[in-house]
N, C-alpha and C positions, 0 to 999 in steps of 0.2 A: 504493500500500500504506500510506502514511503511518503510522498508529498501529501497524501490524504490520510496518513495515519493519525494526525492530530484532528481533534473534533472541529467541524465547521468548514471543511474544505472539500472540493470536488475537482476533478481534472479529466482531461481527455487528450488524445493525440490522433492524428490522421495523416493521410497522404493527400497533399493539395496539388502536387505537380511541380513544385519548385525543384525537387529531385526526380530522377527518372522512376524509381520504384519505391524507395524506402520512405517511411514516415518523415514528414518535414514540417509539421506544425504541432503545437501544443498549446493548451489553455489550462490555466489554474485559476479557480475562482472561489469566492466564499460561497458556502452552501445556500445562504439566504440572500446573497447578492449585496449585502450591506458592506460598506467600506470598513476596513479594520486598520489597526496600527501597522505601519510598514517602515522598514529601514532598509537601506541599500548602500553598497559600496561599489565604486565603478573603476574602470581603467584609469591609470595615470598617464596613458599615452595622450599627447596633445592632439593627435590626429583621431579624436574620438568620433565614433559613428553617430549618425542622427538618432538612433534609438536611445543611446546613452545621453545625448544632449536633451532629448525630450523628457526622459525619465527624471533627470536632474531637475529640470524646470518644474515638472509636475509635483514632485515630492517637496520641493522648496515652497511651491505656491499653496499646497493644500495642508501643510503642516505634518506630512508624513503619514499618508493613508492610501489604501488601495483596495479595490474590490476584485480585481482580476489582473492577470499577467498573460499577454498573448505573445507567442514565440514562433518564429520560423527558423528553419535551418536550411543550409544549402546556399544561402545568399546573405552576406553580412550587412547589406544596405549601408556600406561604408564607402567613402570616396564618391558619394552620389549627390553631394551638395544640397541645394534647396529642394530639389525633387525628392531626395531621400528623406528629408525632414517631413515633407508633405505626405510621403508614403507611410512613414512611421505613424504620423497623426491619423491617417486614413485607416491603418490597421486597428488603432485603438477605437476609432469611431465605429468601425464595423463590429468589433467585439462588444462595445458598449450597447449598440443597438440590438444585437442578438441576445444580450444578457438583461437588458432593461436597466442599465446603470448609467451614471454620468461618465462621459468620456474622460473627464479630468481624473477619475478614479481608476483608470486602466493604464497599466504600464506595458511596455513593449520591449522585446529583445530580439535580435537577429544574429545569426552566426553563419559563416560560410565564406564564399568567394567575395573579395573586395573589388569595387569599381564597376559593378554591373547593376543596373536598376532592378528592383524587385519585379517579378511577374505579378503585378497587382491584380490582374483579372483572375488569376488562379487563387490567390490568397483571399480575395474578397468573396469569391464564390464558395470557398471552403469554410469560411468562418462561421456562418449560420449552422452548417452541418456539424462543425466541431462543437459549437455551444450545445447543440441538442444531445451530444454524446456524453456530456459532463456527468460524472458519477464518482462515488467513493472508490469504485473498482477501476477507475480510469487512469490510475497513477502510472501503471506500467506502460500503457500506450503513450502517455505524456512524456515519460522518460525516454522513449524511443524517438519521439518527435523532435527532440532537441539535439540529436546526435549529428555529427558531420563525419569525420574520418574515424570516429570511435569504433572499436570493435564490439563493445558491449555497453549496455545501460549501466548507470551508476546511481544507486539508490541506497539510502540508509535511514534507520530509525533509532532514536534514543528515547528511553522512557524514564522520566523523573518520578519522584514520589507523588507529585500532584499535577504533572503535566506530561505531554508527549511532544517530541520534536521529530519531524520527518523532513527528508530532503531528496532532491535529485540533482545531478550535475552532468555536464558534458565537458570534455577537454582531453586531448591526448597529444596535441602538437602546438607549437608556438606558446609554450608555457614557461613563464619566468617569474621571479619574485615580483610582487604587486599584481598577482593573478596573471591571466593570459588567456589565449582563446579559450576561455572557460566561462561557462554560465552555471550558476547554482541557484536553486530555488528552494527555500526552506520555509516550513510552516510550523506553528506551535499553537496549542490551545491555552497557553498561559496568558494571564492578563499582565502585559508589560507595555510600557509606552514606547513610542518611536525613539525617543531620546535614549531610553535605557537599552533598547535593542541595538541602536547604532553604536554605542560604546562597547557593548558585548561583542557585536559582530566584528568591529574593527580589531579588537584584541584577539579574537579567535582567528581572523584572517591573517593577522601578522604572524601567528604561531603555526598556521597550517597552510592555507592556499599560497601565502606569500613566501613560503619556504620551498615551494615546488619549482624546480628548474629543469625543463626538458631541453630547450634549445636556445634559451636566452632571448627569445623574441616575445615582446609584449604586444598583445592584441589591441585592436581598436574598439572592441566590443565587450571587454570583461565586465561582468555584472554578477553580483550576489545580492539576492533580495530575500528578506525575512518578513513574513506576515504573521500576525498574532490575532487569533479569533477571540481570546479572552473567555472562552467557554468554561474553563475550569478554575478561574480565579487567580489571585496573586500567588506567585511562586516564591520560594526562597531565592533571592537574586544570585547568591553565590552558587547555589546548586544549578540554577538556570544557566549561568555563564559557563560552568563546567560542562553542562550537557551540550551547549552550542559548540564548545571547543571539540568535544568528542565527535559530534556529528560532522563538523568540518574536517576533522582529522581523518575520519573514515572515508569521506568522499575524496580527500586529497590522496590517500593511499590507493584508492581505486583508480584515480586518474593516472598516477605514476605507473601502476601495473599495466595500464592500457596505452601507454605512450607509444607514439608512432615508431615502429622498428625496434622497440625496447626488448632487450634480452636480460638486462640486469637493472635492478633498482638500487640506488646507492643512498644510504644515509650518511651524509658527510658532515662532520662536526669540526669546527675550527675553535680551538680554545687557546687560552693564554695570550690573547691579543691585547693591545693597549686599551681598547674599548670595544663595546659590543658593535658599534658602527664599523670599526675596522675589521672585526671578525666577520661581519656580514659581507663587507666588500671583498675580503679574501675568499670566503666560501663561494660567493657568486663567481668570482674570477676563475676559481678552480673548476666549478661545476659546468661552466660554459666553455672551457678550453677543449678544443676538438682532439688534441693529442691525448689529454687525460681521458676523455670519453672513449677514445679508441682503445686505450690500454684497458679500460674496464671491460669493453667488449671482448678483448682477447684474453681476459683473465690474468693480466700481467700486473703484478704489484710494483709498478714503476713509480716509486716514491719521488724520484727526481723531477718528474713532470709536475707533481703536486707542489713541491717547493718552488719550482720554476714559476708556476702560475701564481702562487702566493707572493713570491718575491717581486713580481711585476705588477702587483695590484695597487701600488702607490701608498702603501701603509708602512708603519714602523715594522722593521724586519731585521733580525740579527741571526744569521745562519747558525752560529754556534749555540744558540739557545733553542733551536727547533727539534722536534721529534715527529715521527710519522708512524701510525699504527694501522694495520689492517686486521679486522676481526679481533682487536685487543692485543695483537702481537706487534710489538715495536720492531720496525724494520730499519729505521734510520734515527740516528742521534747526531746533533751538531752538524747536519748537512752531509754526513757520510753514512755508509752502510753500517748497521748494527747487527751483531751476531743474533740469529733468530732461528726458530723452527720453520724451515722453508716448507716442509710438508704440511704443517698446520696452516700456513698462509695459503698454500696452493689449494688446499681443501676449501678454505673460505672463499677464495676467488672463483672457484668452480660453481658456487651457489648462485641463485637468482637474486639474492638480497645481500649487498655488501655493506659493511660497517667500517667506515674509515675516519680516523681522527688525525688532524694536523694541529700540533700544539706549537705555538710561537714562543712560549716561555717568557713573555714580557709583562703580563698583567692578568686581570681577571675577566677580560672581555671574551665573550663566546657567542657562537651562532651556529645554527645548523640549516642545511638545505637538503632537499630530496632531489637527487639527480638521476639521470639514466645514462646508459652507454650510447655509443654512436656506431651503428652498423649499416649494412646495405639496405635494410628494411626502411629506415628513415629516408634515405636518399630516393629509393623507389617511390615511396608515398608522395614525397614533396617535389618530384620532378614532373608531376602530371596534374598539378592543381590549377592550371590556367589554359 
């Protein structure tokens, strides 16, 4: 049920014709069509798509509420100028008319190819049919409707003592810290305000979605939206924040495991940096380095590439204070090879999930990112997108 697991929400998905065969539209709405508290975080890319611009305007104007979210996949409606903004508005108008709600209470998201106008005739024709399909059982179809190059749907549910959180997400390529071609739609039946949710959501995203780095490319359309129906009353806010973090973490790991061409998922931790900010900079530089990613693909514990990437990150760095560990086994100290159990390291590198730590030995700053390797599957997928 995922996005409809919390009381008060319905969803649906369908094939509108944006894509050749697969589902390419989704709709999430409140069960009674009444607007509820909403919070959202968006891409930090300055080349933001029209749906992002429109959603920002709507939430700022109405104080943070929404009755529905309409989504299309296969076309990002990005790089489309004034026409794209008009099309995004038309999508919300069509959904609003089909649902009997105010257009100002409908949010819109798009994902897919950049620079091509939306096939609005197909989208507008499908919207009333999509609205008629809305049900509590429609979550799975909705999760399919938001996918692009994903191989599988991504859904999760977390149950608190007095509330439920559910969510669905898409994303497996162009993923970098500060989200990336990723959309996530979360719902809860807790009674929380837009302001409370915004704070909780930002904190959760910083520790989950924003640690995910597939290829260093930040999308034009990144969006995470959280709706609260208030059906089950006020929660303990600390418990609620923890549950939102767990939900986002679950979806983040699902995206990492489904990344384009991925054969290994890497939990990379940088510790001992002069500050947390410098640790984040180093971790990002390492995770985006193609030579490093190729060594992960080959199962090669090539610690020199890690230090090379950290040393070129523009941060405080003293070679003689560094160490590198794979799977808890230290393989390098002070910038040179350290005696170690090579068989244990080889076994770790043969697995699908790698745990790597780079310690800079300078301070208490730390950060982690979730990265993936780079193999022929990624190149194959991204050589045919236009």
